[in-house]
C-alpha positions in Angstrom: -16.4 90.9 31.4 -15.7 92.5 28.2 -17.0 92.2 24.7 -13.8 90.9 23.4 -14.1 87.9 26.3 -15.2 84.9 25.1 -17.0 83.7 27.8 -19.1 86.9 27.3 -19.6 86.1 23.4 -20.8 82.9 24.4 -23.5 84.2 26.9 -24.4 87.0 24.1 -25.2 83.9 21.5 -27.0 82.1 23.6 -29.0 84.7 24.8 -29.3 85.2 20.7 -30.9 81.9 20.0 -33.0 82.5 22.9 -34.4 85.3 21.9 -35.0 83.6 18.0 -36.5 80.4 19.8 -39.1 83.3 21.5 -39.5 82.2 24.9 -41.5 84.8 26.2 -43.8 84.0 22.7 -44.2 80.2 24.5 -44.5 81.2 27.5 -47.8 83.3 27.3 -48.8 80.3 24.5 -49.4 78.3 27.3 -52.9 79.9 27.8 -55.9 78.0 26.7 -57.6 81.7 25.2 -54.4 82.5 23.4 -54.5 78.7 22.1 -57.6 79.0 20.7 -57.3 82.7 19.1 -54.3 81.2 17.8 -55.9 78.7 15.9 -58.5 80.7 15.0 -57.5 83.1 13.6 -54.5 81.1 11.6 -57.7 79.0 10.4 -59.3 81.7 9.1 -56.1 83.3 7.6 -55.4 80.5 5.6 -58.9 80.5 4.8 -59.0 83.7 3.7 -55.4 83.0 1.7 -56.9 80.1 0.0 -59.7 81.6 -0.9 -57.9 85.0 -2.6 -55.0 82.9 -4.3 -58.0 80.7 -5.9 -56.0 77.5 -4.5 -60.3 77.3 -3.2 -62.6 77.8 -5.5 -66.1 77.8 -4.9 -68.8 76.9 -7.9 -71.2 74.3 -9.1 -69.4 71.4 -10.7 -71.8 68.1 -12.5 -70.2 65.0 -12.5 -68.5 62.7 -9.8 -65.6 63.6 -7.5 -62.0 63.1 -8.9 -58.9 63.3 -6.4 -55.3 63.4 -7.9 -51.9 63.8 -6.9 -50.0 65.6 -10.3 -46.1 65.3 -10.7 -44.0 67.7 -12.0 -44.0 68.3 -15.5 -40.5 68.8 -17.6 -38.8 72.0 -17.3 -42.2 73.4 -15.3 -42.3 74.9 -11.9 -40.9 72.3 -9.6 -41.6 74.0 -6.3 -45.5 73.3 -6.4 -45.1 69.4 -6.6 -46.6 67.4 -5.7 -49.9 68.9 -5.9 -53.1 67.5 -4.5 -55.9 68.3 -6.8 -59.4 67.4 -6.2 -63.1 68.6 -8.3 -66.2 68.1 -5.8 -69.2 69.3 -6.4 -68.7 72.3 -4.3 -65.6 74.0 -6.7 -61.9 72.6 -6.9 -58.8 72.5 -4.5 -54.9 72.8 -5.4 -52.9 72.4 -3.2 -49.6 73.2 -4.8 -46.1 72.2 -2.3 -44.3 75.4 -1.6 -46.8 77.3 -1.4 -48.9 75.0 0.8 -46.0 74.8 3.4 -45.8 78.8 3.2 -49.3 79.3 3.5 -49.0 76.8 7.3 -46.4 78.0 8.6 -47.5 82.1 7.9 -51.1 81.0 9.1 -49.8 79.7 12.4 -47.1 82.8 12.3 -50.2 84.9 12.3 -52.3 83.1 14.3 -49.3 83.0 17.4 -48.7 87.3 17.2 -52.8 87.6 17.4 -52.9 85.1 20.0 -50.6 86.7 22.2 -51.9 90.2 21.7 -55.2 89.0 22.5 -54.1 87.5 26.0 -52.2 90.5 26.5 -54.8 93.1 26.0 -57.8 91.2 27.3 -57.3 93.2 30.7 -57.7 96.1 28.7 -60.9 95.2 27.3 -62.4 93.0 30.1 -61.6 96.5 31.9 -60.5 94.2 35.3 -58.2 95.4 38.1 -55.1 94.3 37.0 -51.8 96.3 38.4 -50.0 99.1 36.4 -47.3 97.2 34.8 -49.5 94.2 33.2 -51.5 97.0 31.4 -48.8 98.4 30.0 -47.7 95.4 29.3 -50.8 94.1 27.1 -51.0 97.8 25.5 -46.9 97.8 24.3 -47.4 93.8 23.0 -50.5 94.7 21.4 -49.3 97.2 18.9 -47.0 94.2 17.2 -49.0 91.5 16.3 -51.2 94.2 14.4 -48.5 95.4 12.5 -47.6 91.9 11.7 -50.8 91.3 10.1 -50.8 94.2 8.6 -47.0 93.6 7.2 -48.7 90.2 6.1 -51.5 92.1 3.9 -48.7 94.7 2.7 -46.9 92.3 1.1 -49.9 91.1 -1.1 -48.7 88.2 -2.1 -51.5 84.8 -0.5 -47.8 82.7 -0.7 -48.3 80.6 -4.1 -51.0 82.7 -5.7 -52.0 86.1 -5.3 -55.4 88.0 -5.7 -55.0 90.2 -8.9 -55.5 93.3 -7.0 -51.8 92.2 -5.0 -50.4 91.0 -8.1 -51.1 94.3 -10.3 -49.4 96.1 -6.9 -46.5 93.7 -7.4 -45.7 94.0 -10.9 -45.8 97.6 -11.5 -43.8 98.5 -8.6 -41.3 95.9 -9.8 -42.0 97.0 -13.8 -42.6 93.3 -15.2 -45.5 91.3 -16.5 -48.5 89.9 -14.1 -47.9 86.8 -16.2 -44.4 86.8 -15.8 -45.2 86.7 -11.9 -46.8 83.9 -12.0 -43.8 82.3 -13.5 -42.0 82.7 -10.7 -43.7 83.2 -7.2 -41.7 80.5 -5.4 -39.4 83.2 -3.4 -43.3 84.8 -2.6 -44.0 82.3 0.2 -40.7 82.5 1.4 -40.3 86.0 1.7 -43.7 86.1 3.5 -42.5 83.7 5.7 -39.6 85.7 6.1 -41.5 88.9 6.8 -43.7 87.4 9.7 -41.3 85.4 11.3 -39.4 89.2 11.8 -42.5 90.3 12.8 -42.7 87.5 15.6 -39.2 88.7 17.4 -40.4 92.3 16.7 -43.3 90.8 19.7 -40.3 88.9 21.6 -38.5 92.4 21.6 -41.5 93.9 23.1 -42.9 91.5 25.9 -39.0 90.7 26.6 -38.9 94.4 27.6 -42.3 95.5 29.3 -41.2 92.0 31.2 -38.3 93.5 32.5 -38.5 97.2 32.7 -41.5 98.7 34.5 -42.4 101.9 32.2 -45.0 103.7 31.4 -47.4 102.4 28.5 -47.5 104.8 25.8 -50.6 106.8 26.0 -53.3 106.7 23.7 -53.2 110.1 21.5 -52.7 112.0 18.3 -48.8 111.3 18.7 -49.5 107.8 19.1 -52.2 107.2 16.8 -49.7 109.4 14.4 -46.5 107.3 15.2 -48.5 104.2 14.8 -49.8 105.3 11.6 -46.4 106.4 10.1 -45.0 102.5 11.1 -47.9 100.8 9.5 -47.3 102.4 6.1 -43.5 102.3 5.9 -43.6 98.5 7.1 -45.7 98.2 4.2 -43.8 100.2 1.4 -40.6 98.3 2.3 -42.2 94.9 2.1 -43.6 95.6 -1.1 -40.6 97.4 -2.2 -38.4 94.9 -1.1 -40.5 91.7 -2.7 -40.3 93.9 -5.7 -36.9 93.8 -6.3 -36.7 89.9 -6.1 -39.6 90.0 -8.6 -37.0 91.6 -11.0 -34.6 89.6 -10.5 -36.8 86.9 -12.4 -36.6 89.6 -15.1 -32.9 90.3 -15.3 -30.0 87.7 -13.4 -28.0 90.1 -10.8 -25.6 88.0 -12.3 -25.5 90.0 -16.2 -27.0 93.4 -14.5 -25.7 96.9 -15.4 -23.9 99.0 -12.8 -26.9 101.7 -13.3 -29.2 99.0 -12.1 -26.8 97.0 -9.4 -27.0 100.4 -7.9 -31.0 100.8 -8.4 -31.2 97.3 -6.4 -28.9 98.0 -3.8 -29.8 101.8 -3.0 -32.9 102.6 -3.9 -34.5 98.8 -3.4 -33.0 97.0 -0.2 -31.7 100.5 1.6 -34.5 102.4 1.4 -37.2 99.1 2.1 -34.9 97.5 5.1 -34.4 100.7 7.0 -38.1 101.3 6.8 -39.0 98.1 7.8 -36.6 98.0 11.1 -38.1 101.4 11.8 -41.8 99.9 11.8 -41.0 96.4 13.6 -38.0 97.5 16.2 -38.8 101.4 16.8 -37.1 102.0 20.0 -33.7 99.9 19.3 -34.1 101.8 15.8 -34.1 105.3 17.3 -31.7 103.9 20.1 -29.6 102.9 16.9 -29.6 106.0 14.5 -29.0 108.2 17.7 -26.4 106.4 19.0 -23.9 106.1 15.6 -25.7 110.1 13.8 -22.3 111.4 14.3 -20.1 108.4 13.7 -18.2 107.1 10.3 -20.6 104.5 10.0 -23.6 106.6 10.7 -22.5 109.2 8.4 -21.8 107.4 6.0 -25.3 105.4 6.1 -26.4 109.3 6.3 -25.0 110.5 3.1 -25.9 106.6 1.5 -29.6 107.6 2.4 -29.4 111.0 1.3 -28.3 109.8 -2.7 -31.0 106.9 -2.3 -33.6 109.2 -1.5 -32.8 111.6 -4.0 -32.4 109.9 -6.9 -35.4 107.8 -6.3 -37.7 110.0 -4.6 -36.8 112.9 -6.7 -35.1 113.7 -10.0 -32.4 111.5 -12.0 -30.4 113.9 -15.6 -31.2 112.0 -18.8 -28.0 111.2 -18.6 -28.7 108.8 -15.6 -32.0 107.6 -16.9 -30.3 106.0 -19.5 -28.5 103.5 -17.1 -31.8 102.4 -15.7 -32.3 104.8 -12.7 -35.7 106.8 -12.2 -36.8 109.4 -9.3 -40.5 110.3 -9.1 -40.4 113.4 -11.0 -39.2 111.3 -14.2 -42.2 109.0 -14.2 -44.8 111.8 -13.6 -42.9 113.8 -16.8 -43.4 110.7 -18.7 -46.7 110.5 -17.2 -47.5 113.9 -18.5 -45.9 113.8 -22.1 -43.0 116.0 -21.5 -39.4 115.9 -23.8 -36.8 113.0 -22.6 -35.0 116.2 -22.5 -36.4 116.7 -19.1 -35.5 113.2 -17.8 -39.0 111.5 -18.6 -39.7 108.3 -18.3 -41.7 106.2 -18.9 -43.7 104.4 -15.1 -43.9 100.7 -15.1 -48.0 100.6 -15.2 -50.3 102.9 -16.7 -52.4 105.6 -14.5 -54.5 103.9 -12.0 -54.4 102.7 -8.6 -51.4 100.3 -8.6 -49.6 103.5 -9.3 -50.7 105.3 -7.5 -49.7 103.2 -4.2 -46.4 103.0 -6.2 -45.8 106.5 -6.4 -47.1 107.5 -3.3 -45.7 104.4 -0.8 -42.3 103.5 -3.0 -41.6 106.4 -3.7 -42.3 109.6 -1.9 -42.6 107.9 1.6 -39.6 105.7 1.4 -37.1 108.9 0.6 -39.5 110.9 2.4 -38.5 109.0 5.4 -34.8 108.5 4.5 -34.3 112.0 3.8 -35.3 112.9 7.5 -33.1 110.6 8.8 -30.2 112.1 6.9 -30.8 115.1 7.8 -32.7 115.3 10.8 -32.5 111.7 12.7 -33.3 112.5 16.0 -36.6 114.5 14.5 -37.5 111.8 11.8 -37.2 109.5 15.0 -39.2 111.0 17.2 -42.7 109.8 15.8 -41.8 106.2 16.4 -40.7 106.5 20.2 -44.6 108.3 20.3 -45.8 104.5 20.3 -43.5 102.6 22.5 -43.6 104.5 25.6 -44.8 107.4 27.3 -41.3 108.2 29.3 -39.0 110.7 27.4 -37.6 109.5 24.6 -33.9 108.9 24.4 -32.5 112.7 25.3 -34.5 114.5 22.1 -31.9 116.2 19.8 -29.0 114.2 21.3 -27.6 110.3 20.7 -27.0 108.0 23.0 -22.7 107.7 23.9 -21.5 104.1 24.1 -23.6 100.6 24.1 -26.9 100.4 25.5 -26.9 98.0 28.4 -29.0 94.7 28.6 -31.1 93.0 31.2 -29.9 89.3 31.9 -33.1 88.6 29.7 -31.4 90.9 27.1 -33.8 93.6 26.9 -32.6 96.8 25.5 -32.6 100.2 27.7 -31.6 103.5 26.3 -28.1 104.7 29.1 -28.3 108.6 30.3 -25.8 109.9 29.0 -25.6 111.7 25.5 -23.8 114.3 23.3 -25.9 116.7 20.4 -26.6 115.2 17.3 -29.0 118.3 15.5 
């Protein structure tokens, strides 16, 4: 069947739909130990989220218990209602509608990811005499749930309400006030649900691949650690920076935004952020894709766009562009140092402190540095990602894949052997 054959297209659509329903994860969740770990993790995550987000406030309260269901006031935050509210001797409990639903979904997703990871790596922990392939499966699959949990923490949002540290980081990244962030927090929970679901898709991809390919698991060495740290940092930076654009929409509607801000949102925000998230979540597929298209027109266009966005966001822009709402790391640094506007100095989005340091190191320098590396040397830039997925040689270092990857009957990806030079 050719790629344009209707039968092939229908088969591919069915396979994609099957993949989205997470069949490999559902199969492993049939284990009792997986369900116990998943339920325990989900409950713990939900409790921590409610405490950090102040849905539950522990304090001594005198008087009788009070239970109410609050309704939405005119012009109020409609997504929070109906809202059960209780005043108890040991504290208060508030369950705003949309944040509570999102919290339940996120907690379930995190619990499932951790439960699957526990079941898959349990033979390694027990040192039981299992075949090499299941051990490799556990080692590979155990990485994704950890990344999913870190991505959730990196999003800096405990559903509808966020802790003080997370709020300050997101507010600093987006340049809006904390009060404004609280008034427009409905999308934070939805964003977090999306992040966790994509993380589960990454876990499904790993499980599906190692179930059909008996490849060697990555060696736990310095290279593996370096690649794993890079993936985690890319996801934290990408998720928080992508979310920051949505926060900025609460201050300025995209329908009336000037061209400079549109460029900032499209390229400096989402292009850099989504590239980092894709690299962190799907390192194998990302590596194969980047090396496959690096010298094709679409790949060259992507590399040029990444280079421009990386330079204007991670380095410096002239004063004429700062007037349009742009500004890179050096522009903000010049502003902190008190240099004149003729140097392109601009005020940073927050006062010097932990939030601004995170903004500079992760969202400016890390995202821009990785994007520039992809633009200039895609093979070298993706090599650390490959160290975390397989002990086998990467798909031809210094080369790109010619033609599309092939798929097994269950949709697992592998790299073809034909190559030609990129770098």
